[in-house]
N, C-alpha and C positions, 0 to 999 in steps of 0.2 A: 544612458547605454542600454538599448534593448537585449533583449537574450540571444538575438540572433549575432549580434555584434562580438560575442563571446567567442565564436568560432572565427570570424575574421581576425580578431585582435590576437588569438593565438597562432594564425598564420602568418601574421607579420612579425610577432615577437620572437617564435621559436617554429620556423617553419617545417623544420626537419623531424622534431621531436614528434615521437610515437603517439599517436591520439587514440586509437580503437583497434582492435582485433576481434574479427568474427571469422571463427574456423579457420581456414588458411589465408583468409585477406587479413592484411595490415595497412594502415592507412596512417601518414603522419597528418600534423596540423594542417599544413598545406594542401596536401591532397584531399583532406576531409570537406575544408572548405569549400575546394572547387566543385567536390560532389553537392554540397549543399546549393551552391550557387547554380549549377546547371539545374538542379531540381527546381529551384524557386524561378527561374526561366520557363521550365517545362509548365509549372502550375501558372504561371500569368498567361502561357500560351493557351492555358485551358480556360482562361477568363477569372481565374482566382485573384480578389482583389481583398484590400483591406476589410477586417470584418466577417468575412466570406467563411463559412465552414468547411473543413475538410475532414471527412471521415476516414479512418484508418482500421482496417479488420486484418492485422498482421502479428506475427509471431515475433520473438525477440531477434532481430537482424540491424544490420547496419542502415538499411533503407528507412525502417521505421525513424530513427533520429535523424537520418538526412532530410526526411519530409519534415519532422519536427522543428527543426532548424531554418529550414526553408521558409516554411510558414511563419516563423519568428521575423525574419528578415521582410517579409511581406506584409505582415500584420495580420496574415490569416488567423483563424482560430482552429487549431486542432481537437478534433473530436474522437479519441481512441475508443475503441470498441473491444468489448471483451469476447474475445473468441472462443470462449466455454459457455456463451449464451445460445439458447435456441435461437430459432428464427422469430418468434413472436416477440421475444423479449428484446432481440436487435431492432425488431421492427418499432417498438414503443420509443427506444431512442432515437432512431433515424426521424420519426414523425416528430420528436419535440424537438431536436436539434436543426432540422431541415439543412443538411448539407447540400452543396451543391455537385460534391464531387466523392466517390467512394474509391479509395484505392485497397485492394485486397490481396492477400497470398492465395496464389492458384487453389491451396488443399482447402481453401473454404468456398470455392466456387458454389458446392451446391446449396449451401445457405445463401448465399449471393442470389443463385435462381430464383429461391423463393420470395427475395425482397423485390426483384426485379418482377415478378409474377404479380406482387401486390400493387404493382403501379405507382412506386415512390416517383417523387418527380424530382430525380436527380440528373442534372446535365450530363455528366460522364460516369461511366464505370471503368476502371482501368484494374488489370492485375500486375502484380508487382514481384516478379520473382517465384521462385518454388514452383513445384510441380504438382499437378494434381494427383489424386488420391489413385491406385490402380485401377479401380472399379468405376471410376467417375469419367465421364465425357470431357475431354480437355476445354477450359472455357474460351469462349470466342470473343472475348473482350480484348482490347488491344494492350499491349505491355506498355507499361508506363515508363519503364527504361529504356525503351526505344526512343520515347520523345526527350528522355534526359540526356542520353548520349550524343543527340544533335545538337544540344544547346551550348551556348558560350559560358565561359569560366567567370566573367566578370561579376561585378556585385550588382544584385539586380534590383536594388532600389535605394533610396535617399533614406539613411537611417534616422534622420531627422522626423521622417513620416511617422514611426512609430515609437513610442515612448512607453515608460514604465507603467502607465495608468492602463494601456490597451490590455483587452483579453487575450490570454496566450492560448489556453486550451479550457475545454470544458469536460470535466472529469465526474463521470455519472457515479452517483453513492450507489453503494452495494445492495440497497433496498431490503434491509433485514426486516423491516416492519412494514413495508407497502411499496409502491412503485418508486424507484428511484428516481433522483433530482439531479441536474446537472449543474454542480456548483463550477462556478465561472473564476479562474485563476488568472490573474494577471502577470504579467513581466515582473512587477514590483513583487509580488508574492513569491515568485519563484526566487528571484533575485536575495531576497531577506532568508527564505529557508536556507539558502546556501551559505548566506552569512553567518547563520546560527552553528552550521557544520564547522566552517572554520574557526569560528570563536570558541564553541564548546569543544571539539574533538581535536583540534590542531591539524586538520586535513590540509596539506600542501602538495606541492608538485610532484614530489616523491610517491606518492599514493597511487595505487593500482587496485581498481574496484572491478569485482565479478559481477556481472547484472545477470542473475538467473531469475529473480521475481518477474513476473511479467510487465511488461513496458506500458500495459493499459491501465496499470495500476500506480497509484500516487506513491506507494512506498519505493517503487523502482526508479521513478523519475525523481523523486525529491530527496531519495536517501542514496542511490545507487550511481545515478548520472550527474544531474547538475551541479552538486557540490564540488564533484572531482573536476569536472568539465571547467569550473570557475576558478579551482585552485590552480589548474594547469597539470593535474594528474593524467593518468590514462584510463581506459575501461576494456574489458573484456566480456563479451556479448555471448550468451549461450541460454540455456533453459534447464529447468530442473526436472530431466527427463528421470534421473534416479540418482539415489544418496551417493552411491558409490563413485559414479563419474565426475560427478560434482565435487566430491572430495579430492579425486584423483587431480581434477582440473585446478582446484585449490593449490596443490602442492608443485603441479608442473609449470604455471604459470607465477608461482609465486607472488600470490594475491595476499594482499593485506587488508582487506578492507571489503566486508561483504554484507548486505541486508538480506534478512529473509525473515519468514516467519517461523515461530518456535518448533513447528512439527518438523520443519525441514533440518533445524541444527539435531532435533532429537533422532532422525533415521540416519543423520551420519553416524553418530555414535554406534549404531546397531549393525553398521556393515562390518565384512571380514577383514577388512582394511583399516580399520579403526585403530587398533593396537600398535601399529606400526607407523601409522600416518605422522608426517613431521609437519607440524604447521608453527615453526619457530619464525616465519617471517611475518606471521599475522599479527598486526599492531592491536586489533580487536574486530569483534562481529557487533554487526546491529540486528537485535531482534524487533521487531514490531508485529503488528496486527493483532496480538492477544497475549496476556502475561507468559512470560517463560519461566517452567517450572523451575524451582531451586535445585533440584537433583540434577538438571540439566547443565545450569550454570557452574556447579560444584565440578561436574565431569570434565567441563572444558578447562576450568581454572586449575584442577589439581593433577589432570592426566596431560594436558597438552600447554598449561600456561597461558592459556588464551583468556581474556575476558570480554565480557559482554556490556556496549553501551545501549541502554533502555531508555525508553523515553514513552511519551505519550502524543498521539499526532491523529489528525481526523484528515479525511479528504478535503474538507473547507479551510483548513489551516496549515497543513504540513504539520512539523513538528512544534509542540507547545512547551513540553519539557523534557529534562534529559535527567538521568541517572548515572554519573560518573562510574568509570569502571572501580574506583576504591572502594566505592560504597554498594557495590554490585549485592555481596552477600550480607553485610551488617542491616542494608535498608532492602533486603529482598522483599518484593511484594510492593514497594514502592514505584513510583514513575520518573521521581526525582523533583527537581525544582524548575519553575519557569526558565526559558532560555532568554537570552538578554534582552531582545527588544519585544517581549511580550509582557502585559500585565495580564495576571490570573487572579480572579477571586472564587470564593467556594460562597454560596449564598443561600438563602431560604427561597420560600415561594413568593415573597414580596421584593426578591432581589437585594436583601440586608444581609451582610456579611454574618457566617455563624461563627461560635466561638472555637477555638482551636480543639482538635477531635471530634466535633460533631460533622456529620455528613450533610452534604447539602449540593445544589448545582454547580458545575464547574462552568464559568463564564469568563472570557477572555477578549483582549483588544490587542492589536498589534499589525505591522505593515505586512504580516505574512497572512492576515485571515482575508478571505476570499471577498469577490465583489458582491455576489450573490447568487441566487438561483435562477438558473437560465428561465427566462419568461415566466417566472413564477414570483409575483411580486408581493402577493400575502405571504407567501411562505419566507421570503426574506426579510419582510417586516416582523415577523413573529421570531425569527432567528435572531435579529439585531436588535430587539428590542431595548431602549436607553442607550443605543451605542455599542453594546456589549454582544457579543455572539454566544448565545445560549448552546451548549454543547449537547443537552440533553443527557449527559453523563454524571452520575453522582460521584462525590470525592471528599475527602477529608484531608486535612493537613495535622502533622503531629506537632511536637513543640518544638521541633527542630526546623520546621517550614517543608520538610518533605511531603509530598502530596501522593495520595493513595487514591485511585480509582475502584470503588465499589460497585459498580454497576450501572445499567441503564436505568434511565429515571423511569421508563416505560416497563422496565422488567422486575422493578422493585417489589417482591414479596411480603404483604403483610398477612402476619399469623397471630391471632388473638391480639389484635392492636400493636404489635411489635414490628418495627421493621425491619427486612431481613434482605440483606444485599447479597446476591448469587455470588459475586467474585471473592467475599469473605470464606464462603463456605468451600468454594471450589479449592482456594487455597489450602484450607485445611485438607481436603481429600487428596491433594496433590503431592502434599507432602508424606503420605502413606508410601512406603516403598514398591508396594504393589501395584500402584495406579500411575499408569501413564498419563492420563486426561480425565477430567470432569467437568461435567456442566450441569449446572443446577437451574431448575425452573421451578415456578409454583405449580401447585396442582388444588383443585378443588378439594375441600375439607368439610364436611357439614357441622363441625363444632368451632374450628378456629377460622373460618373463611377461606385460607389459604395455607398450605403446608409445603414443606421442601420435598422435591423430588430430584435425585441425581443419577444422571445418568453416566456411566463409568465405563473406560476403557482402559484394560489391565496390560500391564507389562507382558512382554513375551514369556510363556512359562510360568506366571506367577498366578497363585491359587489364593483367593480370600472369599469370605462369604458375606453376604448383606449383614447379618449379626455381628460378624466381627469387625465389619467396617465401621458400623452405628459404635460398638464397643470401644474402637481405636480412637473415635473423636471424643470421647467423654472428657471434659475437662480441657478440651483444646478449642471449644467454641461453645457459646450458651446452649443448654438443651434444646430451647424453641428453635435453635438454627439447625440441629442434627436432622438429617433427611428421614423421613417416614416410610420413603420407599426408594430402593436403588435399582436400576434397570441396566444390566451389563450389556454394552455393545461393541461391534467389532470396530465401528469408526464413526465420527459425526458426520452429518450433511455440513456443508461448507459454503459458502459464498466465493467470489471470485479473490477477494482480499485473505481468505483462508479462514475467517471468522466463523465460528459456530452458528447455523441457523436454529435459533432456540425455538422458533415459531413452530419448525417441522417437528422438533422433539417433543412439543407441547402437545401437538396433534395424536402423539402415540398414547399420550394418557388420556386423552378425551377426543376420540376420532370423530365426534358429532362437531 
């Protein structure tokens, strides 16, 4: 069964059950399947066939998922575009993926105009819903929904033409260290991602998920959407415009499941409505993209009785590990243990398993591991050396088998011959009550080779000096890991996944 068939099956089994809410629009399983089928017929009418790429430059809205599942039924390959990217960055992805069709929200028309001016070889440009910004001229591309409305609701293709080995979408990596690469995820990869949520978290048809993370990001599709749809639950689509509105929506819609990055959860605790917010209907929240600080975990657990499911996931793999609710505080800092269908090893430079407690690179196997990088055979071979996906992340296991990610292989700091992993220092810093976030990088040092530098975001109205931070870390981490320099900042530069762009921070230390 391909992923598009999930929508058809739900329409057959429980046609009138609620499927999706988007602002004032509510769709049942039957209604949503009909919209997906109309969309698939419209795409076929534009010449879209199996294997063709369809690019989407769209915000969170029902139409995004309608196109996504329509492509799944046809065997077409969705290429979600990050609408936060500038035109040259979008250009790189478009030239790499070579989609034949681009569907975009009208508000993004100015950037689409820049893409057109560059002469990209696209067959069709369509706008889909939304209004252009007040100062922008209205786009002259045809409305895609006008085509959709004229199409039949019949199933658009033989489901046997698309199987689990076929590509479903190309998700471009965030590019924190270089140009982004297109990770090709198959129908089977997405299926097993959903299975892991059902097996590990007990997700079932009663679950209602709030989708606030952007749908162009793997966290939204793989954590917020596809597991709930597979289980038979329902979703509410929105965007994280501000923390107060999101907290209000969680309560109004009786949401019991949401994926977000740690900063989103922290911002909700700082709203005026937090003290009186009722989260009794929340089963748990999922935090991803970066380690969530222990004080945030405690605040939700102690003040609202809500726990966090944490884990370790990548664009190329989806979820690899899970830290269960009952271990969230006892094993704070860990990403848990590998999920059911994943094999995970921690190895040295020669792919030999390292002893318990020793750091090494995390490598994995499993049916959720991607097909490869789009048109980058050499990069794929390097990443899949020996039949294991090499994550580039450094980790260790404790004596109970729990995994800890200690940093990126390329971010490791070597100071006087000692290996320092930034995450260990960041955790120690974030344990201090005055510090909201910390980002650790290496800086040049004439005697040690490298030394630790830390960028710090303080909590509101908190006051602490550089010397006080260094003193507070004494006895918490080894002396050679204590930062030699502290830089206070208001916020961190981030990519679309919410991860801190440390290469930009490093430039502040050495602009050359």
